C-alpha positions as CSV (number, residue, x, y, z in Angstrom):
1,M,29.2,27.4,59.1
2,T,26.1,26.6,57.0
3,G,25.5,23.1,58.3
4,P,26.0,19.6,57.1
5,N,26.7,18.9,53.4
6,A,24.8,16.5,51.3
7,V,27.1,13.5,52.2
8,S,26.5,13.8,55.9
9,E,22.9,15.1,55.9
10,T,21.3,11.7,56.6
11,L,23.9,11.0,59.3
12,Y,23.3,14.5,60.9
13,T,19.6,13.9,61.0
14,S,20.2,10.4,62.5
15,L,22.5,11.8,65.2
16,T,20.0,14.6,66.0
17,D,17.3,12.0,66.5
18,Q,19.6,10.1,68.8
19,L,20.1,13.1,71.1
20,P,17.4,13.6,73.8
21,S,15.0,16.2,72.4
22,F,15.7,18.8,75.1
23,L,19.4,18.6,74.5
24,S,19.1,18.9,70.6
25,S,16.9,21.9,71.1
26,A,19.4,23.6,73.4
27,L,22.3,22.9,71.0
28,L,20.5,24.1,67.9
29,Q,19.5,27.3,69.7
30,C,23.0,27.9,71.0
31,N,24.7,30.5,68.6
32,Q,28.2,30.1,70.2
33,L,29.0,26.5,69.5
34,P,32.5,25.8,68.2
35,T,32.8,26.2,64.5
36,L,35.5,25.5,61.8
37,P,36.2,27.6,58.7
38,A,36.1,25.9,55.3
39,V,39.9,25.5,55.1
40,A,40.0,23.6,58.3
41,L,37.2,21.3,57.2
42,N,39.0,20.7,54.0
43,I,42.1,19.7,56.0
44,L,39.9,17.3,58.1
45,D,38.7,15.8,54.8
46,I,42.3,15.4,53.6
47,S,43.3,13.7,56.8
48,Q,40.8,10.9,56.2
49,G,42.6,9.8,53.1
50,A,45.2,7.1,53.4
51,E,47.3,8.6,50.6
52,A,47.4,12.2,51.8
53,T,50.8,14.0,51.6
54,L,52.2,17.1,53.2
55,S,51.9,18.7,49.9
56,D,48.1,18.1,50.0
57,Y,47.9,19.8,53.4
58,A,50.1,22.7,52.3
59,S,48.0,23.4,49.3
60,A,44.9,23.5,51.4
61,I,46.4,25.7,54.1
62,E,47.7,28.3,51.6
63,H,44.0,29.3,50.8
64,D,43.9,31.0,54.2
65,P,46.6,33.7,54.6
66,A,46.2,33.9,58.5
67,L,46.6,30.2,58.8
68,T,49.5,30.1,56.5
69,A,51.2,32.8,58.6
70,R,50.6,30.8,61.7
71,I,52.3,27.6,60.2
72,M,55.2,29.7,59.0
73,S,55.6,31.3,62.4
74,V,55.6,27.8,64.0
75,A,58.2,26.6,61.5
76,N,60.4,29.6,62.5
77,S,60.0,29.2,66.2
78,V,62.9,28.3,68.5
79,H,62.1,24.6,68.5
80,Y,62.8,24.3,64.7
81,L,65.8,26.6,64.4
82,R,68.1,23.6,63.9
83,A,67.2,23.5,60.1
84,A,69.7,25.0,57.8
85,Q,67.5,27.2,55.7
86,P,64.3,29.1,56.8
87,P,61.1,28.0,55.1
88,H,60.0,30.1,52.1
89,T,56.7,28.3,51.3
90,C,53.9,26.7,53.3
91,F,55.1,23.3,52.0
92,D,58.6,24.0,53.3
93,A,57.1,24.9,56.7
94,T,55.0,21.7,56.9
95,Q,58.0,19.6,55.9
96,R,60.0,21.2,58.8
97,I,57.4,20.8,61.5
98,G,55.9,17.5,60.4
99,L,52.3,16.2,60.0
100,D,51.3,16.1,63.6
101,V,52.4,19.6,64.5
102,T,50.8,20.9,61.2
103,L,47.5,19.3,62.2
104,A,47.7,20.4,65.8
105,T,48.5,24.0,64.7
106,V,45.6,24.1,62.2
107,L,43.0,23.0,64.7
108,S,44.3,24.8,67.7
109,F,44.5,28.0,65.5
110,C,40.8,27.5,64.4
111,L,39.4,26.3,67.7
112,F,41.6,27.2,70.7
113,E,42.6,30.7,69.6
114,N,39.0,31.5,68.7
115,D,37.6,30.1,72.0
116,H,37.0,33.1,74.2
117,G,37.0,30.9,77.3
118,A,40.0,28.8,76.3
119,R,42.3,30.0,79.1
120,G,39.8,28.6,81.6
121,R,39.7,25.3,79.7
122,L,43.5,24.7,79.4
123,P,43.2,21.2,80.9
124,F,40.7,20.3,78.1
125,W,43.1,21.5,75.4
126,Q,46.2,20.0,77.0
127,R,44.4,16.6,77.3
128,S,43.3,16.8,73.6
129,I,46.9,17.4,72.4
130,T,48.3,14.7,74.7
131,A,45.7,12.2,73.4
132,A,46.4,13.1,69.8
133,V,50.2,12.7,70.2
134,A,49.7,9.4,71.9
135,A,47.3,8.2,69.3
136,S,49.6,9.2,66.5
137,Y,52.6,7.3,68.0
138,L,50.5,4.2,68.4
139,A,49.1,4.5,64.9
140,Q,52.7,4.6,63.5
141,Q,53.2,1.2,65.1
142,L,49.9,-0.4,64.2
143,C,48.5,1.4,61.1
144,P,51.0,3.9,59.8
145,H,48.9,4.7,56.7
146,Q,46.2,6.1,59.0
147,S,48.3,8.2,61.3
148,G,47.0,11.6,60.1
149,S,43.4,10.4,60.4
150,V,44.0,9.0,63.9
151,F,45.7,12.2,65.0
152,T,42.9,14.5,64.0
153,T,40.2,12.2,65.4
154,A,42.0,12.0,68.8
155,L,42.4,15.7,68.8
156,L,38.7,16.2,68.3
157,Q,37.4,13.2,70.3
158,D,36.3,15.4,73.2
159,I,34.9,18.3,71.2
160,G,31.4,17.4,72.5
161,I,32.5,18.5,76.0
162,L,33.3,22.0,74.5
163,A,29.8,22.0,72.9
164,L,28.1,21.0,76.2
165,Q,30.1,23.6,78.2
166,T,29.0,26.3,75.7
167,A,25.3,25.3,75.7
168,Y,25.1,24.9,79.4
169,P,27.7,27.4,80.9
170,G,25.9,27.4,84.3
171,D,26.4,23.6,84.8
172,A,29.9,23.4,83.2
173,E,31.8,23.8,86.6
174,L,29.7,21.1,88.3
175,L,30.0,18.6,85.5
176,Y,33.6,19.3,84.3
177,G,35.3,21.4,86.9
178,I,36.7,18.5,88.9
179,E,40.4,17.9,88.5
180,N,41.8,14.5,87.8
181,T,38.3,13.0,87.2
182,S,38.4,10.0,84.8
183,H,36.6,10.3,81.5
184,Q,34.6,7.2,82.5
185,H,33.2,9.0,85.5
186,I,32.5,12.1,83.4
187,M,30.5,10.1,80.8
188,Q,28.5,8.4,83.6
189,V,27.6,11.9,84.9
190,E,26.7,13.1,81.4
191,K,24.5,10.1,80.8
192,R,22.5,10.9,83.9
193,Y,22.3,14.6,83.3
194,F,21.9,14.8,79.5
195,G,20.7,11.4,78.6
196,C,23.9,10.8,76.5
197,H,27.6,11.4,76.7
198,H,29.8,13.9,74.9
199,A,31.0,11.4,72.2
200,L,27.5,11.5,70.6
201,V,27.4,15.3,71.0
202,G,30.8,15.6,69.3
203,A,29.8,13.4,66.4
204,W,26.6,15.6,66.0
205,L,28.7,18.7,66.0
206,L,31.1,17.2,63.4
207,A,28.1,16.3,61.2
208,K,26.8,19.8,61.7
209,W,30.0,21.1,60.4
210,G,29.7,18.8,57.4
211,A,32.8,16.7,58.3
212,H,33.6,13.4,56.5
213,D,31.3,10.5,57.6
214,S,34.3,8.4,58.6
215,L,35.5,11.1,61.1
216,I,32.0,11.5,62.5
217,H,31.7,7.7,63.1
218,A,35.1,7.6,64.7
219,I,34.2,10.4,67.1
220,Q,30.9,8.8,68.0
221,H,32.6,5.5,69.0
222,S,35.8,7.0,70.4
223,H,35.0,6.1,73.9
224,D,33.9,2.6,73.3
225,G,35.7,-0.4,74.7
226,L,39.2,-1.6,73.7
227,D,37.9,-4.9,72.3
228,T,38.1,-4.1,68.6
229,E,39.9,-5.5,65.6
230,D,40.2,-2.0,64.1
231,N,43.7,-0.8,64.8
232,A,42.9,2.8,64.2
233,A,39.9,2.7,66.6
234,L,42.1,0.9,69.2
235,C,44.7,3.7,68.9
236,L,42.0,6.3,69.4
237,R,40.4,4.7,72.3
238,I,43.6,4.0,74.2
239,S,44.8,7.6,73.6
240,G,42.2,9.2,75.9
241,A,43.2,6.8,78.8
242,I,46.9,7.5,78.2
243,A,46.2,11.3,78.3
244,D,44.2,10.9,81.5
245,A,47.2,9.1,83.0
246,W,49.9,11.5,81.8
247,L,48.1,14.5,83.2
248,S,46.8,12.9,86.4
249,A,48.0,14.0,89.8
250,N,48.8,10.3,90.3
251,P,50.1,9.2,86.9
252,A,51.5,5.8,88.0
253,D,48.2,4.6,89.4
254,A,46.3,5.8,86.4
255,L,48.8,4.2,84.0
256,A,48.7,0.9,85.8
257,G,45.0,0.8,85.1
258,V,45.7,1.4,81.4
259,M,48.3,-1.2,81.3
260,R,46.0,-3.7,83.0
261,Q,43.5,-3.2,80.2
262,L,46.2,-3.5,77.5
263,N,47.7,-6.7,79.1
264,A,44.3,-8.3,78.8
265,L,44.5,-7.6,75.0
266,T,48.1,-8.4,74.4
267,P,51.0,-9.3,76.7
268,S,53.5,-7.2,74.6
269,S,51.9,-3.9,75.8
270,E,54.7,-3.1,78.2
271,W,57.4,-2.7,75.5
272,A,55.1,-0.5,73.5
273,M,54.3,1.6,76.5
274,S,57.9,2.3,77.1
275,G,58.4,3.8,73.6
276,L,55.1,5.7,73.9
277,L,56.0,7.4,77.2
278,A,59.4,8.3,75.9
279,H,57.7,9.9,72.9
280,L,55.3,11.9,75.0
281,Q,58.1,13.1,77.2
282,Q,60.1,14.3,74.2
283,T,57.3,15.7,72.1
284,L,54.7,17.3,74.4
285,P,56.7,20.2,76.1
286,P,57.8,21.9,72.9
287,L,54.5,21.3,71.2
288,M,52.5,22.7,74.1
289,E,54.7,25.8,74.2
290,T,54.4,26.3,70.5
291,L,50.6,26.1,70.6
292,G,50.5,28.4,73.6
293,L,49.0,25.8,75.9
294,G,51.4,26.2,78.7
295,M,53.7,23.5,80.1
296,P,52.1,20.6,81.9
297,V,54.0,19.0,84.7
298,T,57.2,17.3,83.4
299,V,57.0,13.6,83.6
300,D,60.0,11.2,83.8
301,S,58.8,8.4,81.4
302,I,61.3,5.8,82.7
303,A,60.5,6.4,86.3
304,L,56.8,6.5,85.5
305,L,56.8,3.2,83.8
306,K,58.7,1.5,86.6
307,E,56.3,2.8,89.2
308,A,53.3,1.8,87.1
309,Q,54.6,-1.7,86.7
310,Q,55.1,-1.9,90.5
311,R,51.5,-0.9,90.9
312,L,50.4,-3.8,88.7
313,F,51.6,-6.2,91.5
314,E,49.5,-4.4,94.1
315,H,45.9,-5.4,94.9
316,T,43.9,-3.6,92.1
317,L,40.6,-3.8,94.2
318,S,42.2,-1.9,97.1
319,L,43.3,0.8,94.6
320,S,39.8,1.0,93.2
321,A,38.4,1.3,96.7
322,R,40.6,4.2,97.6
323,L,39.7,6.0,94.4
324,D,36.1,5.4,94.9
325,A,36.3,6.7,98.5
326,Q,37.9,10.0,97.3
327,Q,35.2,10.5,94.8
328,K,32.2,9.3,96.8
329,A,31.2,12.7,98.2
330,R,31.3,14.4,94.8
331,E,29.5,11.5,93.2
332,T,26.8,11.7,95.8
333,L,26.4,15.4,95.1
334,L,26.2,14.9,91.5
335,N,23.7,12.1,91.8
336,D,21.5,14.2,94.2
337,Y,21.7,17.1,91.7
338,A,20.7,14.9,88.8
339,E,17.9,13.3,90.8
340,L,16.7,16.7,92.0
341,Q,16.6,17.9,88.4
342,Q,14.6,14.9,87.4
343,R,12.2,15.2,90.3
344,S,11.6,18.8,89.5
345,R,10.2,17.8,86.1
346,L,7.9,15.0,87.2
347,D,4.4,14.9,88.5
348,P,4.8,12.7,91.7
349,L,1.5,10.8,91.4
350,T,1.7,9.8,87.6
351,Q,5.5,10.0,87.1
352,L,4.9,11.8,83.9
353,A,6.2,15.3,83.1
354,N,4.6,18.1,85.2
355,R,2.9,21.1,83.8
356,A,6.0,23.4,84.0
357,W,8.2,21.0,82.2
358,L,5.5,20.3,79.6
359,E,5.1,24.0,78.9
360,E,8.8,24.6,78.7
361,Q,9.4,21.8,76.3
362,L,6.4,22.8,74.2
363,R,7.6,26.3,74.0
364,E,11.1,25.1,72.9
365,R,9.8,22.6,70.4
366,F,7.3,25.1,69.0
367,R,10.2,27.5,68.2
368,L,12.3,24.7,66.8
369,C,9.5,23.7,64.4
370,L,9.2,27.3,63.2
371,T,12.9,27.7,62.5
372,T,13.3,24.2,60.9
373,E,10.0,24.1,59.1
374,R,9.0,20.9,60.9
375,T,5.6,20.0,62.3
376,M,4.3,18.7,65.6
377,S,1.0,17.8,67.2
378,V,-0.4,18.0,70.7
379,V,-3.0,15.7,72.2
380,F,-5.2,17.1,75.1
381,I,-6.8,14.5,77.3
382,D,-9.5,14.9,79.9
383,L,-10.7,11.9,82.0
384,D,-14.6,11.8,81.8
385,H,-16.7,12.1,84.9
386,F,-13.7,12.2,87.1
387,K,-15.3,14.4,89.8
388,V,-18.2,11.9,90.0
389,L,-15.7,9.1,90.2
390,N,-14.0,10.8,93.1
391,D,-17.2,11.5,94.9
392,R,-18.5,8.0,94.5
393,Y,-15.4,5.9,95.2
394,G,-13.2,8.3,97.1
395,H,-9.9,10.1,96.4
396,Q,-7.8,7.0,96.9
397,A,-9.6,5.4,93.9
398,G,-9.2,8.6,91.9
399,D,-5.4,8.7,92.6
400,Q,-5.3,5.0,91.6
401,V,-7.0,5.8,88.3
402,L,-4.6,8.7,87.6
403,A,-1.5,6.7,88.4
404,H,-2.6,3.7,86.3
405,F,-3.6,6.1,83.4
406,G,-0.1,7.8,83.6
407,R,1.6,4.4,83.3
408,M,-0.6,3.4,80.4
409,L,0.1,6.7,78.6
410,A,3.8,6.3,79.1
411,S,3.7,2.8,77.6
412,L,2.1,4.2,74.4
413,I,4.4,7.1,73.5
414,R,7.6,6.9,71.3
415,V,11.1,7.9,72.1
416,G,11.1,11.7,71.7
417,D,7.5,12.1,72.6
418,L,6.6,13.8,75.9
419,A,3.6,13.0,78.0
420,G,2.6,14.8,81.2
421,R,-0.1,15.8,83.6
422,Y,-1.4,19.2,82.8
423,G,-3.5,19.5,85.9
424,G,-6.1,17.5,87.8
425,E,-7.5,14.9,85.4
426,E,-6.1,16.7,82.3
427,F,-3.1,15.3,80.4
428,L,-1.1,16.6,77.4
429,V,1.1,14.7,74.9
430,I,3.6,16.4,72.7
431,L,4.2,14.4,69.4
432,P,7.2,15.9,67.4
433,D,7.1,15.4,63.6
434,E,3.6,14.0,63.8
435,D,0.8,15.2,61.5
436,A,-2.9,15.4,62.5
437,E,-3.7,11.9,61.1
438,G,-0.9,10.3,63.0
439,A,-1.9,12.1,66.2
440,R,-5.5,11.0,65.7
441,R,-4.4,7.3,65.4
442,F,-2.4,7.7,68.6
443,A,-5.4,9.2,70.4
444,E,-7.6,6.3,69.2
445,R,-5.1,3.8,70.6
446,I,-5.6,5.5,74.0
447,T,-9.4,5.1,73.8
448,R,-9.1,1.5,72.7
449,R,-6.7,0.6,75.5
450,L,-9.1,2.1,78.1
451,Q,-11.9,0.0,76.7
452,E,-9.7,-3.1,77.2
453,R,-8.2,-2.4,80.6
454,P,-9.6,-1.2,83.8
455,M,-7.8,1.7,85.5
456,A,-8.7,0.6,89.1
457,R,-10.5,-1.9,91.1
458,V,-13.1,-1.1,93.7
459,D,-14.3,-3.9,96.0
460,Q,-12.6,-6.3,93.5
461,E,-14.7,-4.9,90.7
462,P,-13.0,-3.4,87.6
463,L,-13.4,0.3,87.2
464,Y,-13.3,1.5,83.5
465,V,-13.0,5.1,82.5
466,S,-13.3,7.0,79.2
467,V,-11.6,10.1,78.0
468,S,-12.4,13.0,75.7
469,I,-9.4,13.9,73.5
470,G,-8.6,16.9,71.4
471,V,-5.9,16.9,68.8
472,A,-4.2,20.0,67.2
473,C,-1.5,20.0,64.6
474,L,0.9,22.9,64.1
475,T,0.4,23.0,60.3
476,D,-3.4,23.1,60.5
477,G,-4.0,26.5,62.3
478,G,-1.4,29.2,61.7
479,F,-0.8,29.4,65.4
480,G,1.2,32.3,66.7
481,D,2.6,30.5,69.7
482,E,2.4,27.3,71.7
483,R,-0.4,28.6,73.9
484,E,-2.7,28.9,70.9
485,L,-1.8,25.4,69.9
486,I,-2.8,24.1,73.3
487,D,-6.0,26.1,73.2
488,A,-7.0,24.6,69.8
489,A,-6.5,21.1,71.2
490,D,-8.5,22.2,74.4
491,Q,-11.4,23.4,72.2
492,S,-11.4,20.1,70.3
493,M,-11.5,18.3,73.5
494,Y,-14.5,20.3,74.7
495,F,-16.3,19.6,71.5
496,I,-16.2,15.9,72.4
497,K,-17.3,16.7,76.0
498,R,-20.4,18.5,74.5
499,S,-21.1,15.7,72.1
500,G,-21.3,13.1,74.7
501,R,-17.7,12.3,75.8
502,G,-15.6,9.3,75.0
503,G,-14.0,10.2,71.6
504,V,-11.5,12.0,69.6
505,S,-11.8,15.4,67.8
506,V,-9.1,16.9,65.6
507,Y,-8.9,20.7,65.2
508,G,-9.7,21.9,61.7
509,H,-10.8,18.4,60.5
């Protein structure tokens, strides 16, 4: 794929900016992210139209001989032999198998069959198909003119998980390898580990493909709450919970939780649930087999609904407590792992990034700037006369100055910037997409703030400090690597030192 089209370029940029910088860098540098061919993207666009017909889909599919052959093969499979005449055209085939199976076949052919690790991710694909079938059924009841759009959105709502598994294969087992873990819990872990959850990553990936804006927005908000007046969004958001329940080791307990949420919205959800479960029981086994996704455990929909209704009369808090107890050990491990990751990146005194994390991030961002023709600036800061301060007032006062300066620096940076302690009394700030003049203004805010606020108190007396600051911008020096960029900022800082300290110097200006 070549990237987002003109329609979604602004949205793609916005979504990239919403991702934590380290995550967007990792995703952009990963050359194995899921992709879709042009024919599949065209079909996604068609699905967003309320007036789309099977003829529209067939015409798009016919542009890809391999995909056409796959559709014809499905139409001739054992599950569709009841038809009197074999299909002779792609349109005949789509008429025989219907819209949902057509869309599922297209996307599974383009994603699942080209996913080299797909066999190890069968639960992911089974959940995606289950959610899509559930969403389509609900859409037929609530917003039938949007059923195609709802089906494709539900099928792709968790594509962000696939992207994260691909970009972070070493962490995939820890994050996603737990059977029967709810999506809500997965998103909480993702938020701690990545700074966002997979719905945002999925929307970013769709924008990168150049998908329709409406599909991108739907994916981004696919895991929001059920309190919405948009019926298509409601179908989508319910579908994931239904899929979790259907594939759960304890489906009645999980389904009772879903029904509890639905009953809060409308008391008529039980009759709708009966038809939905019967539809899943009838539709999923042949569809899973046709798509080569194996056969999930057969569920008796009538017995399941009765058992789930019984669960609704039980004490919901005790059910939640038992579930929490079962997951407590794993959650503790995940929390400890995330906390350890965070601690390994921080300087304990200032709570800013440590040198190792600074250098790693600067290296990644430097490369990203070169490949995307963006700019960045670094600000190198050295506290003036710090050794004299330590000798005169003691190391405790020196540590107090460093800690207060770190908090002050953290309060001045923007989202996406990175400030850290480079060593001793030296600090470094990375300013993505900032030119030399903007970096200078940032540095001058630091010097003004230090003039206004003491960094420590000794014997009740305020202790003010000054700093020497050097600034270097990537576009001003023809730098070969990030080390040269730091050296330029360092040289500018020492120019201020030699000139009397307490000021700002910009490299090349």
